[in-house]
C-alpha positions as semicolon CSV with decimal commas, in nm:
position;residue;x (nm);y (nm);z (nm)
1;X;-2,011;0,269;1,041
2;X;-1,828;0,248;1,366
3;X;-1,665;-0,115;1,442
4;X;-1,927;-0,175;1,753
5;X;-2,210;-0,106;1,472
6;X;-2,119;-0,415;1,270
7;X;-2,215;-0,665;1,578
8;X;-2,598;-0,564;1,591
9;X;-2,906;-0,759;1,566
10;X;-2,875;-0,873;1,208
11;X;-2,506;-0,964;1,236
12;X;-2,688;-1,229;1,555
13;X;-2,919;-1,361;1,333
14;X;-2,666;-1,439;1,078
15;X;-2,444;-1,584;1,319
16;X;-2,669;-1,809;1,432
17;X;-2,778;-1,980;1,108
18;X;-2,442;-2,037;1,055
19;X;-2,363;-2,221;1,405
20;X;-2,690;-2,396;1,321
21;X;-2,591;-2,501;0,978
22;X;-2,322;-2,743;1,096
23;X;-2,497;-2,787;1,466
24;X;-2,857;-2,896;1,380
25;X;-2,902;-2,951;1,776
26;X;-2,832;-2,584;1,821
27;X;-3,127;-2,326;1,952
28;X;-3,054;-2,051;1,733
29;X;-3,373;-1,895;1,845
30;X;-3,295;-1,901;2,171
31;X;-2,955;-1,769;2,119
32;X;-3,093;-1,491;1,876
33;X;-3,379;-1,386;2,199
34;X;-3,081;-1,361;2,434
35;X;-2,901;-1,088;2,208
36;X;-3,150;-0,885;2,025
37;X;-3,193;-0,545;2,182
38;X;-2,928;-0,602;2,442
39;X;-2,651;-0,455;2,226
40;X;-2,711;-0,124;2,100
41;X;-2,621;0,070;2,406
42;X;-2,324;-0,130;2,451
43;X;-1,951;-0,034;2,352
44;X;-1,746;-0,285;2,091
45;X;-1,572;-0,532;2,344
46;X;-1,883;-0,516;2,584
47;X;-2,104;-0,640;2,250
48;X;-1,842;-0,913;2,198
49;X;-1,863;-1,045;2,601
50;X;-2,242;-1,003;2,561
51;X;-2,212;-1,280;2,274
52;X;-2,040;-1,502;2,415
53;X;-2,199;-1,483;2,732
54;X;-2,487;-1,639;2,514
55;X;-2,257;-1,893;2,350
56;X;-2,125;-2,028;2,634
57;X;-2,488;-2,064;2,768
58;X;-2,620;-2,226;2,418
59;X;-2,328;-2,415;2,306
60;X;-2,224;-2,747;2,375
61;X;-2,042;-2,794;2,758
62;X;-1,760;-2,953;2,568
63;X;-1,509;-2,686;2,457
64;X;-1,367;-2,919;2,178
65;X;-1,711;-3,002;2,010
66;X;-1,765;-2,609;2,036
67;X;-1,416;-2,561;1,848
68;X;-1,484;-2,794;1,575
69;X;-1,868;-2,646;1,503
70;X;-1,631;-2,333;1,454
71;X;-1,351;-2,487;1,233
72;X;-1,625;-2,567;1,016
73;X;-1,772;-2,225;0,971
74;X;-1,443;-2,044;0,926
75;X;-1,516;-2,058;0,545
76;X;-1,264;-1,986;0,275
77;X;-0,838;-1,824;0,332
78;X;-0,809;-1,457;0,270
79;X;-0,607;-1,405;-0,056
80;X;-0,418;-1,114;0,047
81;X;-0,244;-0,956;0,357
82;X;-0,480;-0,651;0,378
83;X;-0,754;-0,855;0,333
84;X;-0,770;-0,949;0,715
85;X;-0,934;-0,608;0,828
86;X;-1,168;-0,615;0,547
87;X;-1,355;-0,903;0,540
88;X;-1,338;-1,123;0,858
89;X;-1,490;-0,927;1,116
90;X;-1,779;-1,145;1,165
91;X;-1,545;-1,389;1,308
92;X;-1,398;-1,143;1,615
93;X;-1,692;-1,273;1,880
94;X;-1,565;-1,645;1,802
95;X;-1,186;-1,544;1,902
96;X;-1,325;-1,356;2,184
97;X;-1,472;-1,681;2,294
98;X;-1,110;-1,848;2,242
99;X;-0,982;-1,585;2,426
100;X;-1,198;-1,696;2,745
101;X;-1,238;-2,065;2,713
102;X;-0,918;-2,142;2,529
103;X;-0,677;-2,239;2,809
104;X;-0,917;-2,541;2,838
105;X;-0,727;-2,681;2,564
106;X;-0,404;-2,511;2,488
107;X;-0,312;-2,731;2,178
108;X;-0,679;-2,753;2,030
109;X;-0,670;-2,362;2,042
110;X;-0,348;-2,326;1,887
111;X;-0,420;-2,554;1,621
112;X;-0,786;-2,316;1,560
113;X;-0,621;-1,983;1,578
114;X;-0,386;-2,084;1,299
115;X;-0,685;-2,138;1,096
116;X;-0,840;-1,787;1,224
117;X;-0,572;-1,587;1,145
118;X;-0,599;-1,681;0,795
119;X;-0,940;-1,531;0,781
120;X;-0,934;-1,273;1,061
121;X;-0,705;-1,169;1,384
122;X;-0,596;-1,401;1,628
123;X;-0,337;-1,165;1,825
124;X;-0,621;-1,096;2,118
125;X;-0,697;-1,470;2,176
126;X;-0,361;-1,603;2,191
127;X;-0,248;-1,395;2,484
128;X;-0,402;-1,590;2,755
129;X;-0,229;-1,920;2,612
130;X;0,127;-1,732;2,628
131;X;0,038;-1,615;2,989
132;X;-0,034;-1,973;3,107
133;X;0,145;-2,185;2,821
134;X;0,462;-1,897;2,728
135;X;0,716;-2,178;2,659
136;X;0,479;-2,429;2,505
137;X;0,317;-2,131;2,295
138;X;0,666;-1,977;2,164
139;X;0,793;-2,273;2,036
140;X;0,500;-2,323;1,854
141;X;0,503;-1,951;1,724
142;X;0,858;-2,021;1,608
143;X;0,720;-2,335;1,396
144;X;0,478;-2,067;1,269
145;X;0,709;-1,789;1,134
146;X;0,862;-2,031;0,894
147;X;0,484;-2,085;0,778
148;X;0,388;-2,026;0,393
149;X;0,091;-1,799;0,499
150;X;0,166;-1,430;0,594
151;X;-0,095;-1,392;0,822
152;X;0,032;-1,716;1,002
153;X;0,352;-1,566;1,010
154;X;0,213;-1,204;1,151
155;X;0,056;-1,367;1,428
156;X;0,370;-1,553;1,512
157;X;0,494;-1,151;1,576
158;X;0,194;-0,939;1,659
159;X;0,049;-1,186;1,963
160;X;0,391;-1,168;2,108
161;X;0,361;-0,751;2,149
162;X;0,398;-0,632;2,515
163;X;0,189;-0,364;2,415
164;X;-0,079;-0,461;2,202
165;X;-0,319;-0,211;2,136
166;X;-0,690;-0,286;2,298
167;X;-0,507;-0,564;2,487
168;X;-0,338;-0,585;2,826
169;X;0,047;-0,566;2,858
170;X;0,202;-0,924;2,799
171;X;0,553;-0,928;2,950
172;X;0,643;-1,284;2,789
173;X;0,897;-1,099;2,554
174;X;1,065;-1,019;2,840
175;X;1,007;-1,328;3,063
176;X;1,129;-1,567;2,757
177;X;1,310;-1,338;2,596
178;X;1,576;-1,617;2,413
179;X;1,245;-1,745;2,264
180;X;1,103;-1,420;2,200
181;X;1,449;-1,331;1,977
182;X;1,378;-1,634;1,792
183;X;1,091;-1,536;1,662
184;X;1,186;-1,185;1,566
185;X;1,506;-1,298;1,399
186;X;1,340;-1,556;1,237
187;X;1,096;-1,250;1,049
188;X;1,376;-1,003;0,995
189;X;1,425;-1,094;0,636
190;X;1,024;-1,135;0,560
191;X;0,933;-1,016;0,250
192;X;0,579;-0,913;0,326
193;X;0,530;-0,563;0,521
194;X;0,257;-0,680;0,688
195;X;0,497;-0,919;0,892
196;X;0,785;-0,618;0,897
197;X;0,527;-0,356;1,040
198;X;0,451;-0,641;1,332
199;X;0,831;-0,704;1,393
200;X;0,912;-0,364;1,389
201;X;0,634;-0,322;1,646
202;X;0,765;-0,535;1,863
203;X;1,097;-0,360;1,874
204;X;0,901;0,000;1,933
205;X;0,696;-0,176;2,270
206;X;1,021;-0,339;2,366
207;X;1,215;-0,010;2,358
208;X;0,950;0,096;2,610
209;X;1,016;-0,175;2,843
210;X;1,323;-0,311;2,832
211;X;1,526;-0,082;2,596
212;X;1,876;-0,266;2,648
213;X;1,723;-0,610;2,506
214;X;1,593;-0,413;2,213
215;X;1,912;-0,306;2,116
216;X;2,090;-0,623;2,205
217;X;1,840;-0,781;1,951
218;X;1,943;-0,498;1,669
219;X;2,315;-0,548;1,771
220;X;2,286;-0,930;1,684
221;X;2,093;-0,860;1,344
222;X;2,375;-0,606;1,235
223;X;2,675;-0,860;1,270
224;X;2,515;-1,049;0,990
225;X;2,681;-1,019;0,627
226;X;2,368;-0,962;0,425
227;X;2,151;-0,687;0,544
228;X;1,817;-0,709;0,354
229;X;1,586;-0,400;0,296
230;X;1,331;-0,550;0,477
231;X;1,563;-0,558;0,816
232;X;1,661;-0,227;0,731
233;X;1,308;-0,135;0,703
234;X;1,220;-0,313;1,041
235;X;1,515;-0,173;1,268
236;X;1,399;0,162;1,140
237;X;1,018;0,129;1,204
238;X;1,113;-0,004;1,513
239;X;1,325;0,272;1,650
240;X;1,110;0,543;1,541
241;X;1,043;0,646;1,875
242;X;1,410;0,691;1,979
243;X;1,614;1,011;1,947
């Protein structure tokens, strides 16, 4: 099955039931009818946008109330790092809703994305927050680098990538370089390969945009007397395209 085909009429019915279970005044029949039969000829992100259009039409006007609804239907956290892209697909349109509306309440959105990423990725939804509130969001991400949950630590890194696949280029790494360096440095010895790969991909992106800054980070790391295996792997992964 292609990713886009997951978001079909049956998915819409199940999503509407989930929302109705915690929001009794939600008109799930109207929501479903707004979408049924309208997704089959659309690609992945166009399907997301249709679903978010219907959310905005049929949910509350109050963003905070809608986020509380989403909090209440998230379900259990993932037990393993690799589970993110196995079990949480149904949550992607909810992340898309936050991506579109999150700047209405940056603090609340960050709180929600911290929980969302424990079930499915929040890396796309956090980028508009970073674009509009770079210092405040990156200060929060610095805190997340010390979180016990591997998915939260990964989002602290993955969200700030310059060239995140399927996303517009984001230059907050260059514009807030000190904070960005702190995020990567805090994660350079992370024991989880899931996080290590994200940090390495950050360096790879940075080499393409500002190679002198990528070299600076690596040079600073190498000054440490204790170079962990994780750090060595991250540097190798980050420099994989360098001659």
